[in-house]
C-alpha positions as CSV (number, residue, x, y, z in Angstrom):
1,X,3.5,-0.1,-14.2
2,X,0.8,0.9,-16.6
3,X,2.1,4.7,-16.6
4,X,5.4,3.8,-17.8
5,X,6.4,3.9,-21.6
6,X,8.8,0.9,-21.2
7,X,7.6,-2.5,-20.0
8,X,9.2,-5.8,-19.6
9,X,7.0,-8.8,-20.3
10,X,8.2,-12.3,-19.0
11,X,6.2,-15.3,-20.0
12,X,9.1,-17.8,-19.3
13,X,8.3,-21.1,-18.0
14,X,11.9,-21.6,-16.3
15,X,12.2,-24.8,-18.0
16,X,15.9,-25.4,-19.6
17,X,17.4,-27.8,-22.0
18,X,21.0,-28.7,-20.6
19,X,22.5,-29.0,-24.1
20,X,21.1,-25.6,-24.8
21,X,22.6,-24.2,-21.7
22,X,25.9,-25.8,-21.9
23,X,26.5,-24.4,-25.2
24,X,24.8,-20.9,-24.6
25,X,27.6,-18.7,-25.4
26,X,28.6,-20.4,-28.5
27,X,25.1,-20.4,-29.8
28,X,24.6,-16.7,-29.1
29,X,27.5,-15.8,-31.2
30,X,25.5,-15.2,-34.4
31,X,23.2,-12.8,-32.6
32,X,26.1,-11.0,-31.1
33,X,27.5,-10.4,-34.5
34,X,24.2,-9.3,-35.8
35,X,23.7,-7.0,-32.9
36,X,27.1,-5.5,-33.4
37,X,26.3,-4.7,-37.1
38,X,22.9,-3.5,-36.5
39,X,24.2,-1.5,-33.6
40,X,26.2,0.5,-36.1
41,X,23.1,1.7,-37.8
42,X,21.4,2.2,-34.4
43,X,24.3,4.4,-33.2
44,X,23.6,6.8,-36.5
45,X,20.0,6.6,-36.0
46,X,20.4,8.0,-32.4
47,X,22.4,10.7,-33.7
48,X,19.6,11.6,-36.3
49,X,16.9,11.2,-33.5
50,X,18.8,13.6,-31.3
51,X,18.7,16.5,-33.8
52,X,14.9,15.5,-34.9
53,X,13.6,15.4,-31.4
54,X,15.5,18.6,-30.1
55,X,14.0,20.3,-33.2
56,X,10.3,19.1,-33.0
57,X,10.0,18.0,-29.5
58,X,9.0,14.5,-30.7
59,X,11.0,11.6,-32.0
60,X,10.0,10.8,-35.6
61,X,8.0,7.6,-35.9
62,X,10.3,5.9,-38.3
63,X,13.4,6.5,-36.1
64,X,11.5,5.7,-33.2
65,X,10.3,2.2,-34.4
66,X,13.6,1.3,-35.5
67,X,15.6,2.0,-32.5
68,X,12.4,0.5,-30.6
69,X,13.0,-2.9,-32.4
70,X,16.8,-2.7,-32.0
71,X,16.2,-2.5,-28.1
72,X,13.7,-5.2,-28.2
73,X,16.2,-7.5,-30.2
74,X,18.9,-6.6,-27.8
75,X,16.8,-7.5,-24.9
76,X,16.0,-10.8,-26.5
77,X,19.6,-11.6,-27.1
78,X,20.7,-10.7,-23.9
79,X,17.8,-12.7,-22.2
80,X,18.9,-15.6,-24.2
81,X,22.6,-15.2,-23.4
82,X,22.0,-14.7,-19.7
83,X,19.5,-17.7,-19.6
84,X,16.6,-15.8,-18.7
85,X,14.9,-17.3,-21.6
86,X,15.1,-20.6,-23.5
87,X,14.1,-20.4,-27.3
88,X,16.7,-19.3,-29.8
89,X,15.7,-15.5,-30.7
90,X,14.7,-14.5,-34.3
91,X,16.9,-12.0,-35.9
92,X,14.3,-9.2,-36.3
93,X,13.3,-8.5,-32.9
94,X,9.8,-9.4,-33.4
95,X,7.4,-9.3,-30.4
96,X,6.6,-12.2,-28.6
97,X,9.6,-13.9,-27.1
98,X,9.5,-15.0,-23.5
99,X,11.4,-12.0,-22.1
100,X,10.0,-9.1,-24.3
101,X,10.0,-5.5,-24.0
102,X,7.2,-2.9,-25.3
103,X,7.7,0.6,-25.8
104,X,5.2,3.1,-26.1
105,X,4.9,5.2,-29.5
106,X,6.3,8.6,-29.9
107,X,5.3,11.0,-27.2
108,X,6.3,14.9,-26.8
109,X,9.4,15.6,-25.0
110,X,11.1,18.4,-23.0
111,X,13.7,19.8,-25.3
112,X,15.8,21.0,-22.3
113,X,16.0,17.2,-21.2
114,X,16.7,16.0,-24.9
115,X,19.7,18.5,-25.2
116,X,21.4,17.3,-22.2
117,X,20.3,13.7,-22.4
118,X,23.7,12.4,-22.1
119,X,24.8,14.2,-18.8
120,X,21.1,13.5,-17.3
121,X,21.6,9.7,-18.1
122,X,25.0,9.4,-16.1
123,X,23.1,8.5,-12.8
124,X,21.2,5.8,-14.5
125,X,23.9,4.5,-16.4
126,X,25.6,3.7,-13.0
127,X,22.8,1.9,-11.8
128,X,22.6,0.2,-15.2
129,X,26.2,-0.9,-14.7
130,X,25.7,-2.3,-11.1
131,X,22.7,-4.2,-12.7
132,X,24.0,-5.4,-15.9
133,X,27.4,-4.2,-17.3
134,X,26.3,-4.1,-21.0
135,X,23.0,-3.4,-22.9
136,X,22.1,-2.2,-26.2
137,X,23.9,0.9,-26.1
138,X,27.2,-1.6,-26.0
139,X,26.2,-3.4,-28.9
140,X,25.6,-6.1,-27.2
141,X,29.3,-7.4,-26.6
142,X,30.5,-5.6,-23.4
143,X,29.2,-7.7,-20.7
144,X,31.0,-7.2,-17.0
145,X,30.6,-8.4,-13.5
146,X,27.3,-7.0,-12.8
147,X,24.3,-8.3,-10.9
148,X,22.6,-10.0,-13.8
149,X,25.9,-11.5,-14.9
150,X,26.4,-13.1,-11.6
151,X,23.0,-14.5,-11.6
152,X,23.6,-16.0,-15.1
153,X,26.6,-17.5,-14.1
154,X,25.2,-19.2,-11.1
155,X,22.2,-20.1,-12.9
156,X,24.4,-21.8,-15.7
157,X,25.2,-24.6,-13.0
158,X,21.8,-24.7,-11.4
159,X,20.2,-25.1,-14.9
160,X,22.6,-28.2,-15.8
161,X,21.8,-29.8,-12.6
162,X,18.1,-29.4,-12.7
163,X,17.3,-28.6,-16.3
164,X,15.4,-25.5,-14.7
165,X,16.2,-22.0,-13.9
166,X,15.5,-21.2,-10.3
167,X,12.7,-18.3,-10.2
168,X,15.0,-16.0,-8.1
169,X,17.8,-16.0,-10.4
170,X,15.4,-15.7,-13.3
171,X,13.8,-12.5,-11.9
172,X,17.1,-10.9,-10.9
173,X,18.1,-11.1,-14.4
174,X,14.7,-9.9,-15.8
175,X,14.8,-7.0,-13.3
176,X,18.2,-5.9,-14.8
177,X,17.0,-6.3,-18.3
178,X,13.9,-4.1,-17.2
179,X,16.2,-1.4,-16.1
180,X,18.5,-1.8,-19.4
181,X,15.5,-1.3,-21.6
182,X,14.4,1.8,-19.8
183,X,17.9,3.2,-19.7
184,X,18.3,2.4,-23.5
185,X,15.2,3.9,-24.5
186,X,16.0,7.1,-22.5
187,X,19.3,7.1,-24.0
188,X,18.1,6.7,-27.4
189,X,15.4,9.6,-26.9
190,X,12.6,7.3,-27.4
191,X,11.1,8.8,-24.3
192,X,12.0,11.3,-21.5
193,X,10.7,9.2,-18.8
194,X,13.6,8.7,-16.2
195,X,14.4,5.0,-15.9
196,X,12.9,3.6,-12.6
197,X,15.3,1.5,-10.6
198,X,12.5,0.1,-8.3
199,X,12.4,-3.8,-8.2
200,X,8.8,-3.9,-7.2
201,X,7.6,-2.3,-10.3
202,X,10.0,-4.0,-12.8
203,X,8.0,-7.1,-13.2
204,X,4.4,-7.9,-13.5
205,X,4.4,-10.8,-11.5
206,X,6.6,-10.9,-8.1
207,X,6.0,-13.6,-5.7
208,X,5.2,-13.4,-2.0
209,X,7.1,-15.6,0.4
210,X,7.2,-16.5,4.1
211,X,11.2,-17.2,4.5
212,X,12.3,-17.5,8.0
213,X,14.5,-14.5,7.5
214,X,12.7,-11.5,5.6
215,X,12.8,-7.8,5.8
216,X,10.2,-5.3,6.9
217,X,10.4,-1.8,5.7
218,X,8.4,0.9,7.4
219,X,10.7,3.9,6.9
220,X,9.5,6.8,4.8
221,X,11.6,8.7,2.2
222,X,12.1,12.0,4.1
223,X,15.8,12.5,4.8
224,X,17.4,15.1,7.1
225,X,20.0,17.0,4.9
226,X,22.4,17.5,7.7
227,X,22.4,14.0,8.8
228,X,22.8,13.0,5.2
229,X,25.8,15.1,4.6
230,X,27.5,13.9,7.8
231,X,26.3,10.2,7.3
232,X,29.9,8.7,7.2
233,X,31.1,10.3,10.1
234,X,27.8,9.7,12.2
235,X,28.2,6.0,11.2
236,X,31.7,5.5,12.6
237,X,30.6,4.6,16.3
238,X,28.3,1.9,14.8
239,X,31.0,0.4,12.4
240,X,33.4,0.4,15.4
241,X,30.8,-1.3,17.4
242,X,29.9,-3.5,14.5
243,X,33.4,-4.9,14.1
244,X,33.8,-5.8,17.9
245,X,30.6,-7.6,17.8
246,X,31.5,-9.3,14.6
247,X,34.5,-10.8,16.5
248,X,32.4,-12.2,19.2
249,X,29.9,-13.4,16.4
250,X,32.8,-15.3,14.6
251,X,33.3,-17.2,17.8
252,X,29.6,-17.9,18.3
253,X,29.3,-19.2,14.7
254,X,31.8,-21.8,15.6
255,X,30.0,-22.9,18.6
256,X,26.6,-22.6,16.7
257,X,28.2,-25.0,13.9
258,X,29.0,-27.7,16.2
259,X,26.1,-27.5,18.5
260,X,23.8,-27.5,15.5
261,X,25.5,-30.4,13.7
262,X,25.1,-32.4,16.9
263,X,21.6,-31.5,17.6
264,X,20.3,-30.5,14.6
265,X,19.1,-27.3,15.7
266,X,20.6,-24.2,16.7
267,X,20.7,-23.6,20.5
268,X,18.4,-20.7,21.7
269,X,20.9,-18.6,23.2
270,X,23.5,-18.8,20.3
271,X,20.5,-18.4,17.8
272,X,19.5,-15.2,19.7
273,X,22.9,-13.7,20.0
274,X,23.6,-14.1,16.3
275,X,20.1,-12.9,15.1
276,X,20.6,-9.8,17.1
277,X,24.0,-9.3,15.4
278,X,22.4,-9.8,12.0
279,X,19.6,-7.5,12.8
280,X,22.3,-4.8,14.2
281,X,24.3,-5.3,10.9
282,X,21.3,-4.7,8.8
283,X,20.1,-1.6,10.8
284,X,23.7,0.0,10.4
285,X,24.1,-0.6,6.7
286,X,20.4,0.7,6.2
287,X,21.5,3.8,8.0
288,X,24.8,4.1,6.4
289,X,23.4,3.6,2.9
290,X,20.7,6.0,3.3
291,X,17.8,3.5,3.2
292,X,16.6,4.7,6.5
293,X,17.2,8.0,8.3
294,X,16.9,7.5,12.1
295,X,20.0,7.0,14.2
296,X,20.1,3.1,15.1
297,X,20.3,1.8,18.5
298,X,23.4,-0.5,19.4
299,X,21.6,-3.6,20.4
300,X,19.8,-4.9,17.5
301,X,16.4,-5.1,19.3
302,X,13.6,-6.6,17.2
303,X,11.2,-4.0,15.9
304,X,13.7,-0.8,16.9
305,X,14.4,0.3,13.4
306,X,12.4,1.2,10.2
307,X,14.2,-1.3,8.2
308,X,14.4,-4.4,10.4
309,X,15.1,-8.1,9.5
310,X,12.4,-10.6,10.7
311,X,14.1,-13.7,12.0
312,X,12.3,-16.6,13.2
313,X,13.3,-18.9,16.0
314,X,15.4,-22.0,15.8
315,X,14.3,-24.4,13.6
316,X,15.4,-28.3,12.8
317,X,18.0,-28.1,10.3
318,X,19.6,-30.8,7.8
319,X,22.7,-31.8,9.4
320,X,24.4,-32.4,5.8
321,X,23.6,-28.9,4.9
322,X,25.2,-27.8,8.4
323,X,28.2,-29.8,7.8
324,X,29.0,-28.2,4.4
325,X,27.4,-24.8,4.8
326,X,30.6,-23.1,4.1
327,X,30.8,-24.4,0.7
328,X,26.9,-24.3,0.1
329,X,27.2,-20.3,0.8
330,X,29.5,-19.6,-1.7
331,X,27.0,-19.1,-4.7
332,X,24.9,-16.8,-2.0
333,X,28.1,-14.9,-1.1
334,X,28.9,-14.2,-4.8
335,X,25.4,-12.9,-5.5
336,X,25.7,-10.8,-2.3
337,X,28.7,-9.1,-3.5
338,X,27.0,-7.8,-6.4
339,X,24.1,-6.8,-4.5
340,X,26.5,-4.7,-2.6
341,X,27.8,-3.0,-5.4
342,X,24.2,-2.0,-6.2
343,X,23.7,-0.7,-2.7
344,X,26.8,1.4,-2.8
345,X,25.8,3.1,-6.0
346,X,22.0,3.6,-4.9
347,X,23.8,5.1,-1.6
348,X,26.3,7.3,-3.7
349,X,23.3,8.5,-6.2
350,X,21.1,8.9,-3.4
351,X,23.1,11.1,-1.3
352,X,23.1,13.8,-3.7
353,X,19.2,13.2,-4.4
354,X,18.6,13.6,-0.8
355,X,20.9,16.8,-0.2
356,X,18.9,18.4,-3.3
357,X,15.4,17.4,-2.5
358,X,15.3,15.9,1.0
359,X,14.0,12.8,0.0
360,X,15.5,9.4,-1.0
361,X,13.7,8.3,-4.4
362,X,11.4,5.5,-3.9
363,X,13.0,3.3,-6.6
364,X,16.6,3.6,-5.2
365,X,15.2,2.9,-1.7
366,X,13.4,-0.2,-2.6
367,X,16.5,-1.3,-4.8
368,X,18.6,-0.9,-1.5
369,X,16.0,-2.6,0.5
370,X,16.3,-5.6,-1.7
371,X,19.9,-5.7,-1.3
372,X,19.6,-5.6,2.3
373,X,17.1,-8.5,2.6
374,X,19.5,-10.6,0.3
375,X,22.3,-9.6,2.6
376,X,20.3,-10.5,6.1
377,X,19.3,-13.8,4.4
378,X,22.9,-14.6,3.2
379,X,24.3,-13.8,6.7
380,X,21.6,-15.7,8.4
381,X,22.2,-18.9,6.4
382,X,26.1,-18.6,6.9
383,X,25.4,-18.2,10.6
384,X,23.2,-21.3,10.8
385,X,20.1,-19.5,11.9
386,X,18.3,-21.2,9.1
387,X,18.9,-23.8,6.3
388,X,16.6,-21.9,4.1
389,X,18.7,-20.6,1.0
390,X,18.4,-17.0,0.4
391,X,16.0,-16.1,-2.3
392,X,17.7,-14.0,-4.8
393,X,15.0,-12.1,-6.7
394,X,12.5,-9.5,-5.9
395,X,9.7,-10.2,-3.4
396,X,6.3,-8.5,-3.0
397,X,5.5,-7.1,0.4
398,X,3.3,-9.3,2.4
399,X,-0.2,-8.1,2.8
400,X,-1.0,-6.9,6.0
401,X,-3.4,-9.1,8.1
402,X,-6.0,-6.8,9.8
403,X,-6.8,-6.9,13.1
404,X,-9.6,-9.2,13.9
405,X,-12.6,-7.1,14.8
406,X,-13.7,-8.3,18.3
407,X,-17.2,-7.6,19.4
408,X,-17.6,-7.8,23.1
409,X,-20.5,-10.0,24.3
410,X,-22.6,-8.4,27.0
411,X,-22.0,-9.6,30.7
412,X,-24.6,-11.8,31.9
413,X,-27.0,-9.9,34.1
414,X,-26.5,-10.7,37.8
415,X,-29.0,-13.5,39.5
416,X,-30.7,-11.8,42.5
């Protein structure tokens, strides 16, 4: 992350005041008003900065610092409003807030990129819309149904119940804010470094977990242009087979619900059948949405695809969570739907990128893999393969354990 000009710094401790959370929208109104007024001046400053940077090749220091302070303040307000941070922000955008952003000083920029900045920013704006619909560029008052907003909505209930925001939800919001800050800095001509959608570089501290359902990604970034161009047509046989298999899976999950409710553990045969379905579904989506390139098999075998869910065998499950699984899964389904929107945008933009370069951009590949991992965990939870709730935030890849260096001992000499 050190080579990027815009960094998000998170020092939040996840503790939340229930009173502050309950009235968060009302408490944020003064900041939203001030952000809107400040935004009018920022809009004029952006126009001036565009002309100055186009002429000199560098953003003037005064305009740069003014717009950087505005972006920092917008991130503070958004983090407060979306529950990613707890303290009431100040009104000047001073550094030191628990969710803060640093923006590098002015640096030389390519004038061609400056001249066509609005056009060049369109793909990044689409990703920004999927992550969080609203940022500094919308004056802090236009928040749609993006991934961060869905996470904040769910986090509101969790924080009221626990006086604590779950780490995964906080990190989802922070990931969206990190991208939003990069996008605003790019649009405001504070940098010509394109926003990076990679969730693995968005935050300095990303946890590693060993969940019963994970995702192993061994796919490279190379893509066949012919395969990419006809990807939707090529995926039709898989989509038909996935639909047919889904009918059987729906019947199997009913049987699995009764069996797990009675025995407290999913029967091995049903677990294996449904796990293969989740794996195959993930293979198909990885292929369809350009997260991987090889044509998948039709059986969902373990290790048969470069993007492969890792699903552990049956474990004992809490019968109460089994009984109410359909209701307990609702929050995960809501978040999964917004992850699906991100996956669609990544695939749409990746289609053009792959046709142009023969490669899927790393950031978009990893953003799509994050969406697929959450989908696998959500579907596994619904199908009663596990009672571990889906983890909503980015996860660092588990370190590979090197094979033990076994030294063969010499055989004893025969006794004659």
